C-alpha positions in Angstrom: 184.8 -85.1 -232.5 187.1 -85.3 -229.5 188.0 -88.2 -230.7 190.9 -86.2 -232.3 192.0 -84.6 -229.6 194.9 -87.3 -227.7 196.3 -87.1 -224.5 196.6 -84.1 -222.7 196.2 -82.2 -225.7 192.6 -80.7 -224.4 194.5 -78.5 -221.6 195.2 -76.3 -224.6 191.8 -75.6 -224.8 189.0 -72.9 -222.9 187.8 -75.0 -220.0 184.4 -75.5 -221.7 186.0 -77.6 -224.1 188.2 -79.3 -221.8 184.8 -80.5 -220.0 183.6 -81.2 -223.1 186.6 -83.4 -224.2 186.9 -84.8 -220.8 183.0 -85.8 -220.9 183.4 -87.6 -224.3 186.1 -89.4 -222.7 184.3 -90.8 -219.7 181.3 -91.6 -222.1 183.8 -94.1 -224.4 185.2 -95.5 -221.7 181.9 -96.2 -219.8 180.4 -97.3 -223.2 183.4 -99.7 -224.1 183.1 -101.1 -220.4 179.1 -101.8 -220.0 178.1 -105.5 -220.0 175.0 -104.5 -222.9 177.2 -102.9 -225.1 179.5 -105.9 -224.8 176.2 -108.1 -225.3 175.5 -106.2 -228.3 178.9 -106.7 -229.8 179.5 -110.2 -229.0 176.5 -110.5 -231.4 178.2 -109.5 -234.2 181.8 -110.7 -233.0 181.8 -113.4 -235.1 181.3 -111.8 -238.5 183.3 -108.4 -237.9 185.9 -109.1 -235.3 187.4 -105.8 -234.1 185.0 -103.8 -236.0 181.6 -105.0 -234.2 182.0 -102.4 -231.4 182.2 -99.6 -234.4 179.2 -101.0 -235.8 177.2 -101.4 -232.2 178.0 -97.3 -231.8 176.7 -96.8 -235.4 173.7 -99.1 -234.3 173.1 -97.3 -231.3 173.3 -93.9 -232.8 170.5 -94.9 -235.1 168.5 -95.9 -232.0 168.9 -92.6 -230.5 168.0 -90.7 -233.4 164.8 -92.9 -234.2 164.2 -92.4 -230.4 164.9 -89.0 -230.3 161.8 -87.6 -228.6 161.6 -90.2 -225.8 165.0 -88.1 -224.9 164.8 -84.4 -225.3 162.2 -81.7 -226.1 164.2 -79.9 -228.7 163.3 -81.7 -232.5 165.8 -83.5 -233.8 166.3 -81.4 -236.8 166.4 -78.4 -234.7 169.3 -79.9 -232.5 171.1 -80.7 -235.3 170.8 -77.5 -237.4 172.4 -75.9 -234.1 175.2 -78.9 -234.2 176.0 -77.8 -237.6 175.9 -74.2 -236.8 178.3 -74.7 -233.8 180.6 -76.8 -235.7 180.8 -73.6 -238.1 180.8 -71.4 -235.3 183.6 -73.0 -234.1 185.7 -74.6 -236.7 189.2 -73.3 -236.5 188.9 -75.5 -232.9 188.5 -78.6 -234.8 191.2 -80.8 -236.0 192.6 -80.5 -239.6 190.5 -84.3 -240.0 187.2 -82.8 -239.0 187.4 -79.7 -240.8 187.9 -81.5 -243.9 184.6 -83.9 -242.6 182.8 -81.3 -241.9 181.3 -80.0 -245.4 180.3 -83.5 -246.2 178.6 -84.1 -243.3 176.3 -81.1 -243.1 175.7 -81.1 -247.4 174.4 -85.0 -246.7 172.8 -84.4 -243.2 174.4 -87.3 -242.3 173.4 -87.1 -238.4 169.2 -86.9 -239.5 169.9 -89.8 -242.1 170.7 -91.8 -238.7 166.7 -91.6 -237.9 166.6 -94.3 -241.0 168.1 -98.0 -242.1 168.6 -96.6 -245.7 171.2 -93.7 -243.3 172.7 -96.3 -241.7 173.4 -99.1 -244.6 175.3 -95.4 -246.1 177.0 -94.6 -243.1 178.3 -98.5 -243.1 178.8 -98.8 -246.6 181.2 -95.6 -246.4 182.9 -96.7 -243.3 183.9 -100.0 -244.7 185.3 -98.3 -247.7 187.5 -96.6 -245.4 188.5 -100.1 -244.4 189.3 -100.9 -248.0 186.3 -103.2 -247.7 187.9 -105.6 -245.6 186.0 -105.0 -242.5 182.9 -106.3 -244.3 181.0 -103.6 -242.2 178.2 -102.9 -245.4 176.8 -106.1 -244.8 176.1 -105.2 -241.2 172.7 -103.7 -242.0 171.8 -106.7 -242.5 172.3 -107.8 -239.0 170.5 -105.0 -238.1 167.7 -105.7 -240.0 167.5 -109.1 -238.3 168.4 -108.4 -234.7 166.6 -104.8 -234.6 164.4 -105.7 -231.7 167.5 -107.0 -229.5 169.8 -104.0 -230.3 167.0 -101.3 -229.9 166.2 -102.9 -226.3 169.7 -103.5 -225.4 170.3 -99.6 -226.6 167.5 -98.7 -224.7 168.4 -100.1 -220.9 172.1 -98.7 -222.0 170.8 -95.1 -222.6 169.0 -94.8 -219.2 172.4 -96.0 -217.5 174.7 -93.8 -219.6 172.0 -90.7 -218.6 172.6 -91.4 -215.4 176.3 -91.8 -215.4 176.6 -88.2 -217.5 174.5 -86.3 -215.2 177.0 -87.9 -212.2 180.6 -87.0 -214.8 178.9 -83.9 -215.6 178.7 -82.9 -212.0 182.2 -84.1 -211.2 183.7 -82.0 -213.9 181.8 -78.7 -213.2 183.1 -78.9 -209.6 186.8 -79.7 -211.2 186.3 -76.5 -213.8 184.2 -74.1 -212.3 182.9 -71.2 -214.1 
């Protein structure tokens, strides 16, 4: 959601939201430069070129959703419901593009659909349509199935490092934006 907030625009938001936006940016940078993520991306690059990073993000979302119980005590469905409620509650703070997307996201329960390969196939199909069918992302579900265990193992290793990074970065942001 923070992707639509560019440059210093984040400073126009409340301190708690500023922390979230800055954390999101830090996660993106950490992820994009991480060797494990690069390994996953490299596996897809010959077929999908610069779209391979987007595809890996989606595949990793699948493994997070599928293995949610390993990372959180709150059931995924409850977490998602709370997230959707929060989007509704703070709708006016969202960028216009996100505001247009939210009703579809909630109606089709996109986030819960990530637990299933069929849900990922739908996401990849829709992403391919957004590129006017030039990305070929709709075919990436075949690569997911072919290299499923490789991607899952890479995600598991990466996610543990990401969790540690986030704990450290959150502490830095708490120091920067005390409540």
